[in-house]
PDB file of N, CA, C, O and CB in Angstrom:
ATOM      1  N   MET A   1      33.486  13.383   5.644  1.00  0.00           N
ATOM      2  CA  MET A   1      33.117  12.061   6.084  1.00  0.00           C
ATOM      3  C   MET A   1      34.232  11.059   5.791  1.00  0.00           C
ATOM      4  O   MET A   1      34.333  10.039   6.473  1.00  0.00           O
ATOM      5  CB  MET A   1      31.821  11.629   5.418  1.00  0.00           C
ATOM      6  N   GLN A   2      35.066  11.328   4.795  1.00  0.00           N
ATOM      7  CA  GLN A   2      36.160  10.420   4.502  1.00  0.00           C
ATOM      8  C   GLN A   2      37.189  10.432   5.625  1.00  0.00           C
ATOM      9  O   GLN A   2      37.822   9.409   5.887  1.00  0.00           O
ATOM     10  CB  GLN A   2      36.818  10.789   3.176  1.00  0.00           C
ATOM     11  N   LYS A   3      37.367  11.566   6.290  1.00  0.00           N
ATOM     12  CA  LYS A   3      38.327  11.650   7.389  1.00  0.00           C
ATOM     13  C   LYS A   3      37.809  10.973   8.649  1.00  0.00           C
ATOM     14  O   LYS A   3      38.597  10.522   9.481  1.00  0.00           O
ATOM     15  CB  LYS A   3      38.657  13.100   7.685  1.00  0.00           C
ATOM     16  N   ASN A   4      36.504  10.900   8.795  1.00  0.00           N
ATOM     17  CA  ASN A   4      35.892  10.253   9.950  1.00  0.00           C
ATOM     18  C   ASN A   4      34.711   9.413   9.455  1.00  0.00           C
ATOM     19  O   ASN A   4      33.573   9.880   9.505  1.00  0.00           O
ATOM     20  CB  ASN A   4      35.430  11.310  11.020  1.00  0.00           C
ATOM     21  N   PRO A   5      34.950   8.194   8.982  1.00  0.00           N
ATOM     22  CA  PRO A   5      33.899   7.384   8.372  1.00  0.00           C
ATOM     23  C   PRO A   5      32.766   6.981   9.319  1.00  0.00           C
ATOM     24  O   PRO A   5      31.726   6.502   8.867  1.00  0.00           O
ATOM     25  CB  PRO A   5      34.504   6.160   7.801  1.00  0.00           C
ATOM     26  N   LYS A   6      32.958   7.170  10.620  1.00  0.00           N
ATOM     27  CA  LYS A   6      31.894   6.818  11.569  1.00  0.00           C
ATOM     28  C   LYS A   6      30.986   7.999  11.897  1.00  0.00           C
ATOM     29  O   LYS A   6      30.084   7.883  12.726  1.00  0.00           O
ATOM     30  CB  LYS A   6      32.501   6.277  12.848  1.00  0.00           C
ATOM     31  N   VAL A   7      31.228   9.132  11.247  1.00  0.00           N
ATOM     32  CA  VAL A   7      30.427  10.321  11.505  1.00  0.00           C
ATOM     33  C   VAL A   7      28.971  10.081  11.083  1.00  0.00           C
ATOM     34  O   VAL A   7      28.693   9.302  10.171  1.00  0.00           O
ATOM     35  CB  VAL A   7      31.015  11.542  10.759  1.00  0.00           C
ATOM     36  N   GLN A   8      28.066  10.761  11.760  1.00  0.00           N
ATOM     37  CA  GLN A   8      26.645  10.698  11.432  1.00  0.00           C
ATOM     38  C   GLN A   8      26.143  12.120  11.197  1.00  0.00           C
ATOM     39  O   GLN A   8      26.512  13.044  11.923  1.00  0.00           O
ATOM     40  CB  GLN A   8      25.829   9.991  12.571  1.00  0.00           C
ATOM     41  N   LEU A   9      25.315  12.287  10.196  1.00  0.00           N
ATOM     42  CA  LEU A   9      24.664  13.558   9.925  1.00  0.00           C
ATOM     43  C   LEU A   9      23.210  13.436  10.363  1.00  0.00           C
ATOM     44  O   LEU A   9      22.443  12.665   9.787  1.00  0.00           O
ATOM     45  CB  LEU A   9      24.775  13.949   8.412  1.00  0.00           C
ATOM     46  N   TRP A  10      22.839  14.200  11.381  1.00  0.00           N
ATOM     47  CA  TRP A  10      21.449  14.239  11.847  1.00  0.00           C
ATOM     48  C   TRP A  10      20.795  15.439  11.191  1.00  0.00           C
ATOM     49  O   TRP A  10      21.316  16.552  11.268  1.00  0.00           O
ATOM     50  CB  TRP A  10      21.353  14.322  13.424  1.00  0.00           C
ATOM     51  N   SER A  11      19.670  15.225  10.552  1.00  0.00           N
ATOM     52  CA  SER A  11      19.028  16.305   9.814  1.00  0.00           C
ATOM     53  C   SER A  11      17.511  16.174   9.883  1.00  0.00           C
ATOM     54  O   SER A  11      16.967  15.078  10.021  1.00  0.00           O
ATOM     55  CB  SER A  11      19.497  16.311   8.355  1.00  0.00           C
ATOM     56  N   THR A  12      16.856  17.298   9.785  1.00  0.00           N
ATOM     57  CA  THR A  12      15.399  17.305   9.639  1.00  0.00           C
ATOM     58  C   THR A  12      15.071  17.990   8.323  1.00  0.00           C
ATOM     59  O   THR A  12      15.842  18.808   7.821  1.00  0.00           O
ATOM     60  CB  THR A  12      14.695  18.030  10.847  1.00  0.00           C
ATOM     61  N   TYR A  13      13.923  17.642   7.777  1.00  0.00           N
ATOM     62  CA  TYR A  13      13.470  18.294   6.560  1.00  0.00           C
ATOM     63  C   TYR A  13      11.953  18.245   6.500  1.00  0.00           C
ATOM     64  O   TYR A  13      11.311  17.402   7.124  1.00  0.00           O
ATOM     65  CB  TYR A  13      14.090  17.632   5.313  1.00  0.00           C
ATOM     66  N   GLN A  14      11.408  19.161   5.740  1.00  0.00           N
ATOM     67  CA  GLN A  14       9.965  19.214   5.533  1.00  0.00           C
ATOM     68  C   GLN A  14       9.647  18.536   4.210  1.00  0.00           C
ATOM     69  O   GLN A  14      10.232  18.869   3.179  1.00  0.00           O
ATOM     70  CB  GLN A  14       9.440  20.684   5.551  1.00  0.00           C
ATOM     71  N   ILE A  15       8.729  17.595   4.241  1.00  0.00           N
ATOM     72  CA  ILE A  15       8.324  16.908   3.011  1.00  0.00           C
ATOM     73  C   ILE A  15       7.496  17.874   2.175  1.00  0.00           C
ATOM     74  O   ILE A  15       6.478  18.397   2.629  1.00  0.00           O
ATOM     75  CB  ILE A  15       7.515  15.600   3.323  1.00  0.00           C
ATOM     76  N   ARG A  16       7.948  18.100   0.945  1.00  0.00           N
ATOM     77  CA  ARG A  16       7.254  19.017   0.036  1.00  0.00           C
ATOM     78  C   ARG A  16       6.763  18.316  -1.212  1.00  0.00           C
ATOM     79  O   ARG A  16       5.819  18.774  -1.857  1.00  0.00           O
ATOM     80  CB  ARG A  16       8.162  20.162  -0.351  1.00  0.00           C
ATOM     81  N   SER A  17       7.399  17.205  -1.559  1.00  0.00           N
ATOM     82  CA  SER A  17       7.014  16.493  -2.773  1.00  0.00           C
ATOM     83  C   SER A  17       7.262  15.004  -2.583  1.00  0.00           C
ATOM     84  O   SER A  17       8.324  14.592  -2.116  1.00  0.00           O
ATOM     85  CB  SER A  17       7.794  17.027  -4.002  1.00  0.00           C
ATOM     86  N   ALA A  18       6.280  14.217  -2.948  1.00  0.00           N
ATOM     87  CA  ALA A  18       6.436  12.763  -2.867  1.00  0.00           C
ATOM     88  C   ALA A  18       7.247  12.237  -4.049  1.00  0.00           C
ATOM     89  O   ALA A  18       7.598  11.057  -4.084  1.00  0.00           O
ATOM     90  CB  ALA A  18       5.060  12.076  -2.822  1.00  0.00           C
ATOM     91  N   ASP A  19       7.549  13.107  -5.018  1.00  0.00           N
ATOM     92  CA  ASP A  19       8.273  12.702  -6.222  1.00  0.00           C
ATOM     93  C   ASP A  19       9.787  12.764  -6.052  1.00  0.00           C
ATOM     94  O   ASP A  19      10.515  12.368  -6.962  1.00  0.00           O
ATOM     95  CB  ASP A  19       7.863  13.573  -7.380  1.00  0.00           C
ATOM     96  N   TRP A  20      10.280  13.247  -4.917  1.00  0.00           N
ATOM     97  CA  TRP A  20      11.714  13.417  -4.718  1.00  0.00           C
ATOM     98  C   TRP A  20      12.174  12.551  -3.563  1.00  0.00           C
ATOM     99  O   TRP A  20      11.474  12.424  -2.559  1.00  0.00           O
ATOM    100  CB  TRP A  20      12.066  14.893  -4.461  1.00  0.00           C
ATOM    101  N   SER A  21      13.361  11.950  -3.701  1.00  0.00           N
ATOM    102  CA  SER A  21      13.863  11.067  -2.657  1.00  0.00           C
ATOM    103  C   SER A  21      15.390  11.120  -2.606  1.00  0.00           C
ATOM    104  O   SER A  21      16.041  11.415  -3.608  1.00  0.00           O
ATOM    105  CB  SER A  21      13.382   9.622  -2.892  1.00  0.00           C
ATOM    106  N   LEU A  22      15.947  10.835  -1.448  1.00  0.00           N
ATOM    107  CA  LEU A  22      17.390  10.746  -1.265  1.00  0.00           C
ATOM    108  C   LEU A  22      17.949   9.381  -1.672  1.00  0.00           C
ATOM    109  O   LEU A  22      19.165   9.204  -1.733  1.00  0.00           O
ATOM    110  CB  LEU A  22      17.741  11.031   0.179  1.00  0.00           C
ATOM    111  N   GLU A  23      17.089   8.441  -1.944  1.00  0.00           N
ATOM    112  CA  GLU A  23      17.514   7.060  -2.174  1.00  0.00           C
ATOM    113  C   GLU A  23      18.628   6.934  -3.212  1.00  0.00           C
ATOM    114  O   GLU A  23      19.604   6.226  -2.963  1.00  0.00           O
ATOM    115  CB  GLU A  23      16.335   6.235  -2.608  1.00  0.00           C
ATOM    116  N   ALA A  24      18.518   7.587  -4.355  1.00  0.00           N
ATOM    117  CA  ALA A  24      19.528   7.469  -5.416  1.00  0.00           C
ATOM    118  C   ALA A  24      20.876   8.021  -4.956  1.00  0.00           C
ATOM    119  O   ALA A  24      21.915   7.433  -5.254  1.00  0.00           O
ATOM    120  CB  ALA A  24      19.063   8.208  -6.686  1.00  0.00           C
ATOM    121  N   LEU A  25      20.873   9.140  -4.234  1.00  0.00           N
ATOM    122  CA  LEU A  25      22.119   9.727  -3.760  1.00  0.00           C
ATOM    123  C   LEU A  25      22.756   8.866  -2.674  1.00  0.00           C
ATOM    124  O   LEU A  25      23.977   8.709  -2.643  1.00  0.00           O
ATOM    125  CB  LEU A  25      21.873  11.138  -3.236  1.00  0.00           C
ATOM    126  N   LEU A  26      21.949   8.317  -1.796  1.00  0.00           N
ATOM    127  CA  LEU A  26      22.480   7.430  -0.759  1.00  0.00           C
ATOM    128  C   LEU A  26      23.143   6.214  -1.394  1.00  0.00           C
ATOM    129  O   LEU A  26      24.225   5.801  -0.977  1.00  0.00           O
ATOM    130  CB  LEU A  26      21.360   6.987   0.208  1.00  0.00           C
ATOM    131  N   TYR A  27      22.499   5.650  -2.392  1.00  0.00           N
ATOM    132  CA  TYR A  27      23.060   4.491  -3.089  1.00  0.00           C
ATOM    133  C   TYR A  27      24.359   4.861  -3.802  1.00  0.00           C
ATOM    134  O   TYR A  27      25.343   4.125  -3.735  1.00  0.00           O
ATOM    135  CB  TYR A  27      22.045   3.926  -4.098  1.00  0.00           C
ATOM    136  N   LYS A  28      24.356   6.010  -4.487  1.00  0.00           N
ATOM    137  CA  LYS A  28      25.527   6.473  -5.243  1.00  0.00           C
ATOM    138  C   LYS A  28      26.754   6.613  -4.341  1.00  0.00           C
ATOM    139  O   LYS A  28      27.859   6.249  -4.745  1.00  0.00           O
ATOM    140  CB  LYS A  28      25.225   7.817  -5.923  1.00  0.00           C
ATOM    141  N   TRP A  29      26.574   7.130  -3.136  1.00  0.00           N
ATOM    142  CA  TRP A  29      27.685   7.399  -2.230  1.00  0.00           C
ATOM    143  C   TRP A  29      27.863   6.313  -1.166  1.00  0.00           C
ATOM    144  O   TRP A  29      28.617   6.496  -0.210  1.00  0.00           O
ATOM    145  CB  TRP A  29      27.480   8.733  -1.559  1.00  0.00           C
ATOM    146  N   ASP A  30      27.172   5.189  -1.329  1.00  0.00           N
ATOM    147  CA  ASP A  30      27.277   4.047  -0.414  1.00  0.00           C
ATOM    148  C   ASP A  30      26.975   4.470   1.024  1.00  0.00           C
ATOM    149  O   ASP A  30      27.753   4.222   1.945  1.00  0.00           O
ATOM    150  CB  ASP A  30      28.683   3.419  -0.496  1.00  0.00           C
ATOM    151  N   MET A  31      25.835   5.106   1.180  1.00  0.00           N
ATOM    152  CA  MET A  31      25.407   5.583   2.494  1.00  0.00           C
ATOM    153  C   MET A  31      24.071   4.953   2.854  1.00  0.00           C
ATOM    154  O   MET A  31      23.396   4.351   2.020  1.00  0.00           O
ATOM    155  CB  MET A  31      25.303   7.127   2.518  1.00  0.00           C
ATOM    156  N   LYS A  32      23.717   5.110   4.110  1.00  0.00           N
ATOM    157  CA  LYS A  32      22.410   4.632   4.570  1.00  0.00           C
ATOM    158  C   LYS A  32      21.727   5.751   5.327  1.00  0.00           C
ATOM    159  O   LYS A  32      22.355   6.720   5.752  1.00  0.00           O
ATOM    160  CB  LYS A  32      22.547   3.363   5.465  1.00  0.00           C
ATOM    161  N   CYS A  33      20.439   5.593   5.481  1.00  0.00           N
ATOM    162  CA  CYS A  33      19.631   6.600   6.151  1.00  0.00           C
ATOM    163  C   CYS A  33      18.680   5.885   7.112  1.00  0.00           C
ATOM    164  O   CYS A  33      18.013   4.919   6.742  1.00  0.00           O
ATOM    165  CB  CYS A  33      18.843   7.477   5.118  1.00  0.00           C
ATOM    166  N   VAL A  34      18.630   6.371   8.336  1.00  0.00           N
ATOM    167  CA  VAL A  34      17.732   5.811   9.339  1.00  0.00           C
ATOM    168  C   VAL A  34      16.729   6.892   9.713  1.00  0.00           C
ATOM    169  O   VAL A  34      17.107   8.012  10.053  1.00  0.00           O
ATOM    170  CB  VAL A  34      18.518   5.299  10.599  1.00  0.00           C
ATOM    171  N   HIS A  35      15.469   6.552   9.648  1.00  0.00           N
ATOM    172  CA  HIS A  35      14.403   7.483  10.012  1.00  0.00           C
ATOM    173  C   HIS A  35      14.225   7.468  11.530  1.00  0.00           C
ATOM    174  O   HIS A  35      14.116   6.401  12.134  1.00  0.00           O
ATOM    175  CB  HIS A  35      13.067   7.113   9.292  1.00  0.00           C
ATOM    176  N   ILE A  36      14.195   8.654  12.146  1.00  0.00           N
ATOM    177  CA  ILE A  36      13.981   8.771  13.591  1.00  0.00           C
ATOM    178  C   ILE A  36      12.568   9.311  13.800  1.00  0.00           C
ATOM    179  O   ILE A  36      12.297  10.456  13.438  1.00  0.00           O
ATOM    180  CB  ILE A  36      15.065   9.710  14.270  1.00  0.00           C
ATOM    181  N   PRO A  37      11.671   8.529  14.367  1.00  0.00           N
ATOM    182  CA  PRO A  37      10.304   9.013  14.591  1.00  0.00           C
ATOM    183  C   PRO A  37      10.296  10.199  15.568  1.00  0.00           C
ATOM    184  O   PRO A  37      10.888  10.126  16.644  1.00  0.00           O
ATOM    185  CB  PRO A  37       9.411   7.871  15.132  1.00  0.00           C
ATOM    186  N   LEU A  38       9.627  11.276  15.185  1.00  0.00           N
ATOM    187  CA  LEU A  38       9.562  12.455  16.042  1.00  0.00           C
ATOM    188  C   LEU A  38       8.924  12.134  17.391  1.00  0.00           C
ATOM    189  O   LEU A  38       9.286  12.728  18.407  1.00  0.00           O
ATOM    190  CB  LEU A  38       8.784  13.565  15.349  1.00  0.00           C
ATOM    191  N   GLU A  39       7.992  11.213  17.404  1.00  0.00           N
ATOM    192  CA  GLU A  39       7.341  10.870  18.669  1.00  0.00           C
ATOM    193  C   GLU A  39       8.293  10.183  19.639  1.00  0.00           C
ATOM    194  O   GLU A  39       8.003  10.105  20.833  1.00  0.00           O
ATOM    195  CB  GLU A  39       6.144   9.978  18.411  1.00  0.00           C
ATOM    196  N   SER A  40       9.424   9.683  19.146  1.00  0.00           N
ATOM    197  CA  SER A  40      10.378   9.012  20.033  1.00  0.00           C
ATOM    198  C   SER A  40      11.039   9.983  21.008  1.00  0.00           C
ATOM    199  O   SER A  40      11.593   9.557  22.021  1.00  0.00           O
ATOM    200  CB  SER A  40      11.446   8.305  19.211  1.00  0.00           C
ATOM    201  N   PHE A  41      10.988  11.286  20.713  1.00  0.00           N
ATOM    202  CA  PHE A  41      11.506  12.266  21.675  1.00  0.00           C
ATOM    203  C   PHE A  41      10.511  13.413  21.856  1.00  0.00           C
ATOM    204  O   PHE A  41      10.892  14.557  22.105  1.00  0.00           O
ATOM    205  CB  PHE A  41      12.876  12.815  21.209  1.00  0.00           C
ATOM    206  N   ASP A  42       9.220  13.073  21.725  1.00  0.00           N
ATOM    207  CA  ASP A  42       8.114  13.983  22.039  1.00  0.00           C
ATOM    208  C   ASP A  42       8.115  15.257  21.183  1.00  0.00           C
ATOM    209  O   ASP A  42       7.753  16.331  21.663  1.00  0.00           O
ATOM    210  CB  ASP A  42       8.172  14.363  23.502  1.00  0.00           C
ATOM    211  N   ALA A  43       8.524  15.133  19.914  1.00  0.00           N
ATOM    212  CA  ALA A  43       8.561  16.295  19.021  1.00  0.00           C
ATOM    213  C   ALA A  43       7.518  16.200  17.912  1.00  0.00           C
ATOM    214  O   ALA A  43       7.658  16.848  16.875  1.00  0.00           O
ATOM    215  CB  ALA A  43       9.948  16.440  18.408  1.00  0.00           C
ATOM    216  N   ASP A  44       6.488  15.412  18.116  1.00  0.00           N
ATOM    217  CA  ASP A  44       5.475  15.220  17.083  1.00  0.00           C
ATOM    218  C   ASP A  44       4.233  16.079  17.312  1.00  0.00           C
ATOM    219  O   ASP A  44       3.157  15.769  16.801  1.00  0.00           O
ATOM    220  CB  ASP A  44       5.079  13.764  17.019  1.00  0.00           C
ATOM    221  N   LYS A  45       4.383  17.141  18.067  1.00  0.00           N
ATOM    222  CA  LYS A  45       3.252  18.023  18.374  1.00  0.00           C
ATOM    223  C   LYS A  45       3.290  19.258  17.481  1.00  0.00           C
ATOM    224  O   LYS A  45       4.338  19.595  16.930  1.00  0.00           O
ATOM    225  CB  LYS A  45       3.269  18.439  19.865  1.00  0.00           C
ATOM    226  N   GLU A  46       2.161  19.925  17.337  1.00  0.00           N
ATOM    227  CA  GLU A  46       2.106  21.112  16.482  1.00  0.00           C
ATOM    228  C   GLU A  46       2.836  22.296  17.077  1.00  0.00           C
ATOM    229  O   GLU A  46       3.307  23.156  16.332  1.00  0.00           O
ATOM    230  CB  GLU A  46       0.679  21.489  16.218  1.00  0.00           C
ATOM    231  N   ASP A  47       2.946  22.372  18.390  1.00  0.00           N
ATOM    232  CA  ASP A  47       3.663  23.496  19.004  1.00  0.00           C
ATOM    233  C   ASP A  47       4.750  22.953  19.927  1.00  0.00           C
ATOM    234  O   ASP A  47       4.467  22.330  20.951  1.00  0.00           O
ATOM    235  CB  ASP A  47       2.682  24.426  19.792  1.00  0.00           C
ATOM    236  N   ILE A  48       5.991  23.202  19.542  1.00  0.00           N
ATOM    237  CA  ILE A  48       7.140  22.723  20.303  1.00  0.00           C
ATOM    238  C   ILE A  48       7.895  23.948  20.810  1.00  0.00           C
ATOM    239  O   ILE A  48       8.239  24.834  20.029  1.00  0.00           O
ATOM    240  CB  ILE A  48       8.069  21.794  19.430  1.00  0.00           C
ATOM    241  N   ALA A  49       8.151  23.999  22.097  1.00  0.00           N
ATOM    242  CA  ALA A  49       8.888  25.104  22.708  1.00  0.00           C
ATOM    243  C   ALA A  49       8.237  26.454  22.375  1.00  0.00           C
ATOM    244  O   ALA A  49       8.915  27.430  22.053  1.00  0.00           O
ATOM    245  CB  ALA A  49      10.353  25.091  22.236  1.00  0.00           C
ATOM    246  N   GLU A  50       6.921  26.476  22.463  1.00  0.00           N
ATOM    247  CA  GLU A  50       6.130  27.684  22.213  1.00  0.00           C
ATOM    248  C   GLU A  50       6.272  28.207  20.792  1.00  0.00           C
ATOM    249  O   GLU A  50       6.073  29.398  20.552  1.00  0.00           O
ATOM    250  CB  GLU A  50       6.528  28.762  23.182  1.00  0.00           C
ATOM    251  N   SER A  51       6.612  27.340  19.850  1.00  0.00           N
ATOM    252  CA  SER A  51       6.722  27.695  18.438  1.00  0.00           C
ATOM    253  C   SER A  51       5.616  26.986  17.676  1.00  0.00           C
ATOM    254  O   SER A  51       5.144  25.933  18.105  1.00  0.00           O
ATOM    255  CB  SER A  51       8.123  27.323  17.864  1.00  0.00           C
ATOM    256  N   VAL A  52       5.204  27.544  16.563  1.00  0.00           N
ATOM    257  CA  VAL A  52       4.192  26.885  15.732  1.00  0.00           C
ATOM    258  C   VAL A  52       4.844  25.974  14.691  1.00  0.00           C
ATOM    259  O   VAL A  52       4.159  25.441  13.818  1.00  0.00           O
ATOM    260  CB  VAL A  52       3.306  27.934  15.036  1.00  0.00           C
ATOM    261  N   LEU A  53       6.149  25.796  14.779  1.00  0.00           N
ATOM    262  CA  LEU A  53       6.825  24.871  13.880  1.00  0.00           C
ATOM    263  C   LEU A  53       6.865  23.498  14.523  1.00  0.00           C
ATOM    264  O   LEU A  53       7.125  23.461  15.726  1.00  0.00           O
ATOM    265  CB  LEU A  53       8.254  25.362  13.540  1.00  0.00           C
ATOM    266  N   PRO A  54       6.649  22.410  13.897  1.00  0.00           N
ATOM    267  CA  PRO A  54       6.390  22.273  12.483  1.00  0.00           C
ATOM    268  C   PRO A  54       4.969  22.584  12.060  1.00  0.00           C
ATOM    269  O   PRO A  54       4.666  22.546  10.867  1.00  0.00           O
ATOM    270  CB  PRO A  54       6.721  20.920  12.069  1.00  0.00           C
ATOM    271  N   GLY A  55       4.085  22.892  13.004  1.00  0.00           N
ATOM    272  CA  GLY A  55       2.709  23.190  12.620  1.00  0.00           C
ATOM    273  C   GLY A  55       2.057  21.987  11.985  1.00  0.00           C
ATOM    274  O   GLY A  55       2.199  20.867  12.475  1.00  0.00           O
ATOM    275  N   ARG A  56       1.358  22.204  10.922  1.00  0.00           N
ATOM    276  CA  ARG A  56       0.679  21.102  10.235  1.00  0.00           C
ATOM    277  C   ARG A  56       1.526  20.521   9.099  1.00  0.00           C
ATOM    278  O   ARG A  56       1.031  19.713   8.313  1.00  0.00           O
ATOM    279  CB  ARG A  56      -0.661  21.579   9.686  1.00  0.00           C
ATOM    280  N   HIS A  57       2.775  20.919   9.007  1.00  0.00           N
ATOM    281  CA  HIS A  57       3.663  20.399   7.979  1.00  0.00           C
ATOM    282  C   HIS A  57       4.214  19.046   8.406  1.00  0.00           C
ATOM    283  O   HIS A  57       4.305  18.744   9.596  1.00  0.00           O
ATOM    284  CB  HIS A  57       4.810  21.386   7.696  1.00  0.00           C
ATOM    285  N   THR A  58       4.578  18.240   7.420  1.00  0.00           N
ATOM    286  CA  THR A  58       5.181  16.956   7.709  1.00  0.00           C
ATOM    287  C   THR A  58       6.693  17.135   7.764  1.00  0.00           C
ATOM    288  O   THR A  58       7.327  17.487   6.770  1.00  0.00           O
ATOM    289  CB  THR A  58       4.778  15.896   6.649  1.00  0.00           C
ATOM    290  N   VAL A  59       7.253  16.888   8.933  1.00  0.00           N
ATOM    291  CA  VAL A  59       8.692  17.022   9.140  1.00  0.00           C
ATOM    292  C   VAL A  59       9.254  15.653   9.491  1.00  0.00           C
ATOM    293  O   VAL A  59       8.677  14.918  10.293  1.00  0.00           O
ATOM    294  CB  VAL A  59       9.013  18.065  10.261  1.00  0.00           C
ATOM    295  N   GLU A  60      10.376  15.321   8.885  1.00  0.00           N
ATOM    296  CA  GLU A  60      11.037  14.045   9.118  1.00  0.00           C
ATOM    297  C   GLU A  60      12.424  14.296   9.702  1.00  0.00           C
ATOM    298  O   GLU A  60      13.051  15.314   9.410  1.00  0.00           O
ATOM    299  CB  GLU A  60      11.130  13.219   7.806  1.00  0.00           C
ATOM    300  N   MET A  61      12.895  13.372  10.521  1.00  0.00           N
ATOM    301  CA  MET A  61      14.260  13.423  11.029  1.00  0.00           C
ATOM    302  C   MET A  61      15.003  12.194  10.537  1.00  0.00           C
ATOM    303  O   MET A  61      14.482  11.079  10.584  1.00  0.00           O
ATOM    304  CB  MET A  61      14.285  13.505  12.585  1.00  0.00           C
ATOM    305  N   LEU A  62      16.232  12.407  10.060  1.00  0.00           N
ATOM    306  CA  LEU A  62      17.037  11.330   9.504  1.00  0.00           C
ATOM    307  C   LEU A  62      18.431  11.333  10.102  1.00  0.00           C
ATOM    308  O   LEU A  62      18.942  12.376  10.513  1.00  0.00           O
ATOM    309  CB  LEU A  62      17.113  11.449   7.989  1.00  0.00           C
ATOM    310  N   VAL A  63      19.039  10.167  10.148  1.00  0.00           N
ATOM    311  CA  VAL A  63      20.458  10.040  10.485  1.00  0.00           C
ATOM    312  C   VAL A  63      21.105   9.393   9.256  1.00  0.00           C
ATOM    313  O   VAL A  63      20.756   8.275   8.876  1.00  0.00           O
ATOM    314  CB  VAL A  63      20.697   9.175  11.829  1.00  0.00           C
ATOM    315  N   ILE A  64      22.049  10.108   8.644  1.00  0.00           N
ATOM    316  CA  ILE A  64      22.718   9.623   7.442  1.00  0.00           C
ATOM    317  C   ILE A  64      24.158   9.264   7.806  1.00  0.00           C
ATOM    318  O   ILE A  64      24.847  10.027   8.483  1.00  0.00           O
ATOM    319  CB  ILE A  64      22.675  10.691   6.296  1.00  0.00           C
ATOM    320  N   SER A  65      24.598   8.101   7.351  1.00  0.00           N
ATOM    321  CA  SER A  65      25.962   7.650   7.614  1.00  0.00           C
ATOM    322  C   SER A  65      26.385   6.719   6.483  1.00  0.00           C
ATOM    323  O   SER A  65      25.575   6.353   5.632  1.00  0.00           O
ATOM    324  CB  SER A  65      26.068   6.933   9.002  1.00  0.00           C
ATOM    325  N   PHE A  66      27.669   6.339   6.482  1.00  0.00           N
ATOM    326  CA  PHE A  66      28.131   5.371   5.508  1.00  0.00           C
ATOM    327  C   PHE A  66      27.466   4.032   5.782  1.00  0.00           C
ATOM    328  O   PHE A  66      27.197   3.677   6.930  1.00  0.00           O
ATOM    329  CB  PHE A  66      29.667   5.242   5.542  1.00  0.00           C
ATOM    330  N   ALA A  67      27.207   3.294   4.707  1.00  0.00           N
ATOM    331  CA  ALA A  67      26.688   1.942   4.854  1.00  0.00           C
ATOM    332  C   ALA A  67      27.767   1.099   5.525  1.00  0.00           C
ATOM    333  O   ALA A  67      28.954   1.355   5.321  1.00  0.00           O
ATOM    334  CB  ALA A  67      26.266   1.334   3.469  1.00  0.00           C
ATOM    335  N   LYS A  68      27.395   0.128   6.299  1.00  0.00           N
ATOM    336  CA  LYS A  68      28.361  -0.681   7.054  1.00  0.00           C
ATOM    337  C   LYS A  68      29.364  -1.378   6.131  1.00  0.00           C
ATOM    338  O   LYS A  68      30.513  -1.593   6.517  1.00  0.00           O
ATOM    339  CB  LYS A  68      27.625  -1.725   7.901  1.00  0.00           C
ATOM    340  N   ASP A  69      28.942  -1.725   4.932  1.00  0.00           N
ATOM    341  CA  ASP A  69      29.831  -2.427   4.002  1.00  0.00           C
ATOM    342  C   ASP A  69      31.007  -1.563   3.579  1.00  0.00           C
ATOM    343  O   ASP A  69      32.050  -2.092   3.194  1.00  0.00           O
ATOM    344  CB  ASP A  69      29.059  -2.874   2.775  1.00  0.00           C
ATOM    345  N   SER A  70      30.861  -0.239   3.642  1.00  0.00           N
ATOM    346  CA  SER A  70      31.919   0.656   3.148  1.00  0.00           C
ATOM    347  C   SER A  70      32.956   0.974   4.216  1.00  0.00           C
ATOM    348  O   SER A  70      33.969   1.604   3.910  1.00  0.00           O
ATOM    349  CB  SER A  70      31.310   1.950   2.634  1.00  0.00           C
ATOM    350  N   LEU A  71      32.735   0.558   5.462  1.00  0.00           N
ATOM    351  CA  LEU A  71      33.696   0.857   6.544  1.00  0.00           C
ATOM    352  C   LEU A  71      34.823  -0.144   6.580  1.00  0.00           C
ATOM    353  O   LEU A  71      35.713  -0.040   7.424  1.00  0.00           O
ATOM    354  CB  LEU A  71      32.996   0.878   7.895  1.00  0.00           C
TER     355      LEU A  71
END
């Protein structure tokens, strides 16, 4: 990311614990995180592309990048 400070990391993850968060790491590395609602691209259903994933699990999509102040 240092070689290309405008890069974005798009990632999904399954929520497993409400006790864990990326907030401290984002702050430590001067980054920000934007939540992308799954319904914004019709991926909030239990069966996507004939798969049972995400099923009844809670899945989140994030875009992580440097905070604007660090550019």
